[in-house]
Every structure is written in C-alpha cells, then in structure tokens.
C-alpha positions as CSV (number, residue, x, y, z in Angstrom):
1,M,0.1,0.2,-0.2
2,S,1.5,3.4,-1.1
3,D,2.2,5.9,1.7
4,E,-0.9,8.0,0.3
5,M,-3.1,5.1,0.9
6,K,-1.9,4.6,4.4
7,E,-2.1,8.6,5.2
8,L,-5.8,8.1,3.9
9,R,-6.7,5.3,6.1
10,K,-5.5,6.9,9.1
11,R,-7.4,10.2,8.3
12,L,-10.5,7.9,7.6
13,N,-9.9,6.0,11.1
14,N,-9.7,9.2,12.8
15,D,-12.6,10.7,11.1
16,A,-14.7,7.6,12.1
17,I,-13.5,7.8,15.3
18,R,-14.5,11.7,15.9
19,C,-18.3,11.0,14.0
20,Q,-18.8,8.0,16.5
21,E,-18.1,10.2,19.5
22,E,-20.5,13.0,18.1
23,G,-23.0,10.5,17.1
24,D,-22.8,10.8,13.5
25,T,-23.5,7.2,12.7
26,E,-24.5,7.9,8.9
27,I,-21.0,9.5,8.1
28,K,-19.4,6.7,10.5
29,D,-20.9,3.8,8.3
30,G,-19.9,5.8,5.1
31,I,-16.8,5.8,6.2
32,M,-16.6,2.2,7.1
33,I,-17.9,1.3,3.8
34,A,-14.6,3.4,2.4
35,L,-12.1,1.5,4.8
36,F,-13.6,-1.8,3.7
37,E,-12.9,-1.1,0.1
38,I,-9.5,0.6,0.5
39,E,-8.7,-2.9,2.5
40,H,-9.9,-4.8,-0.5
41,L,-8.6,-3.1,-3.5
42,D,-6.9,-6.1,-4.5
43,E,-9.6,-8.1,-4.8
44,P,-12.5,-8.5,-7.8
45,Y,-15.8,-6.1,-7.1
46,F,-18.7,-8.1,-7.3
47,G,-21.1,-5.0,-6.7
48,T,-23.0,-2.9,-9.1
49,D,-20.6,-0.4,-10.9
50,Y,-23.1,3.0,-11.1
51,S,-19.9,4.8,-12.6
52,Q,-21.3,5.0,-15.8
53,G,-24.9,5.6,-14.8
54,D,-27.8,3.4,-13.9
55,G,-28.4,2.3,-17.8
56,D,-32.0,4.1,-17.3
57,N,-31.2,7.1,-19.9
58,D,-34.6,7.5,-21.8
C-alpha cells in the first residue's frame, strides 16, 4: 500500500472515531464502507458499477 493510501486510511479512521464520538452514525458508516473498500482493492469487485450511470437514460 502506498504512503498516500496509508495516510488516507489513517485520516478516515480518525474521522470515523470522531463521528462515532459525536453520534453521527450515518457518516461513520460511510467511512467504514470506504475503509473496507480500501482494504480490499486488490480483490475483484462484485458490486454494481454505477460509475457509468444506471443504464436508464431514456
């Protein structure tokens, strides 16, 4: 993992802890998802890819 990714992971962990302490569980949950994805970048992704839209462009 690059130094930049390590720094990003550290910052996200700190933000998640702060959000939990402040009771902002929605943002904390989003950060936890991001951390999970960072940790699994080297594995295939099986989720839905919304980066190109939802396919319903009519």
